[in-house]
C-alpha positions as CSV (number, residue, x, y, z in Angstrom):
1,X,-0.1,-0.1,0.3
2,X,1.3,3.5,-0.5
3,X,0.8,6.4,1.5
4,X,-1.6,7.6,-1.0
5,X,-3.7,4.7,-1.0
6,X,-3.6,5.1,3.1
7,X,-4.8,8.6,3.1
8,X,-7.8,7.3,0.5
9,X,-8.7,4.4,2.6
10,X,-8.4,6.1,5.7
11,X,-10.8,8.7,4.3
12,X,-12.9,6.3,3.0
13,X,-12.9,4.2,6.2
14,X,-13.8,7.8,8.5
15,X,-16.7,8.7,6.0
16,X,-18.3,4.7,6.1
17,X,-17.4,3.8,9.9
18,X,-16.1,6.9,11.7
19,X,-19.4,9.7,10.1
20,X,-17.0,12.3,10.0
21,X,-13.5,13.3,11.0
22,X,-13.0,14.7,14.6
23,X,-11.7,18.6,14.8
24,X,-8.4,18.6,13.9
25,X,-7.8,20.2,17.9
26,X,-9.4,16.2,18.9
27,X,-7.3,15.0,16.7
28,X,-3.9,16.7,17.4
29,X,-4.7,15.3,21.2
30,X,-5.4,12.3,19.9
31,X,-2.4,11.8,18.2
32,X,0.2,12.5,21.8
33,X,-2.4,10.1,23.1
34,X,-1.3,7.5,20.4
35,X,2.6,8.5,20.7
36,X,2.3,8.3,24.7
37,X,1.0,4.4,24.3
38,X,3.9,3.8,21.8
39,X,6.5,5.8,24.0
40,X,5.2,3.8,27.2
41,X,5.8,0.4,25.6
42,X,9.2,1.8,24.5
43,X,10.3,2.6,28.0
44,X,9.0,-0.6,29.1
45,X,9.7,-2.9,27.4
46,X,13.3,-1.3,25.6
47,X,14.3,1.0,28.1
48,X,15.0,1.0,31.7
49,X,11.8,1.4,33.2
50,X,10.0,-2.2,34.5
51,X,7.8,-3.7,32.4
52,X,4.3,-4.1,34.1
53,X,2.5,-7.4,33.8
54,X,-0.4,-5.7,32.1
55,X,2.0,-3.6,29.6
56,X,3.6,-7.5,28.3
57,X,0.7,-8.2,26.4
58,X,0.5,-4.8,24.8
59,X,1.0,-4.6,21.0
60,X,3.3,-2.2,19.6
61,X,2.7,-2.6,15.5
62,X,-1.0,-1.5,16.6
63,X,0.1,1.4,18.8
64,X,2.0,2.2,15.7
65,X,-0.7,1.8,13.3
66,X,-2.9,3.9,15.5
67,X,-0.1,7.3,15.4
68,X,-0.5,6.3,11.5
69,X,-3.9,6.4,11.5
70,X,-4.7,9.7,13.3
71,X,-1.5,11.4,11.8
72,X,-2.9,10.6,8.4
73,X,-6.6,11.5,9.7
74,X,-4.7,14.8,10.4
75,X,-3.1,15.1,6.6
76,X,-6.2,14.7,5.2
77,X,-7.7,17.1,7.2
78,X,-5.4,19.8,6.5
79,X,-5.0,18.9,2.6
80,X,-1.4,18.0,3.5
81,X,-0.2,15.3,0.5
82,X,2.0,12.9,3.0
83,X,3.8,11.4,-0.2
84,X,4.8,15.1,-1.5
85,X,5.9,16.1,2.1
86,X,7.4,12.9,2.8
87,X,9.3,13.7,-0.2
88,X,10.1,17.1,0.3
89,X,11.2,16.0,4.0
90,X,13.8,13.1,2.7
91,X,14.9,15.3,0.2
92,X,15.9,18.5,3.4
93,X,17.0,16.2,5.5
94,X,19.4,14.7,2.5
95,X,20.9,18.1,1.8
96,X,21.1,19.0,5.6
97,X,22.4,15.9,6.8
98,X,23.9,14.1,4.0
99,X,27.2,13.4,5.4
100,X,26.4,14.8,9.0
101,X,26.0,11.8,10.6
102,X,29.0,9.8,8.2
103,X,31.4,11.8,10.4
104,X,30.0,11.5,13.5
105,X,32.4,8.9,15.9
106,X,29.6,8.3,18.2
107,X,27.5,6.2,15.7
108,X,30.9,4.2,14.4
């Protein structure tokens, strides 16, 4: 699935199952909530924080998919073509950071 196809699929799902998009502000708050759920799993599973018994069944891939879904909702609502935005962002990173990381002794 391409990013463009995902944007179309989310829009169709919202219109058929979700009735309408939540407001941009509500979706921004939901995005922060979903990112927090990813952060909790990462901190407890891969970081120093102890994992609770209730955390052990948390599905990181599902939480990441929730982040992506809400991000796509926000892109659709604000008229952002994520494919073009991502391509521009990668080009910016390539120009700005094209050799920076290659010369970082911490990464060797």
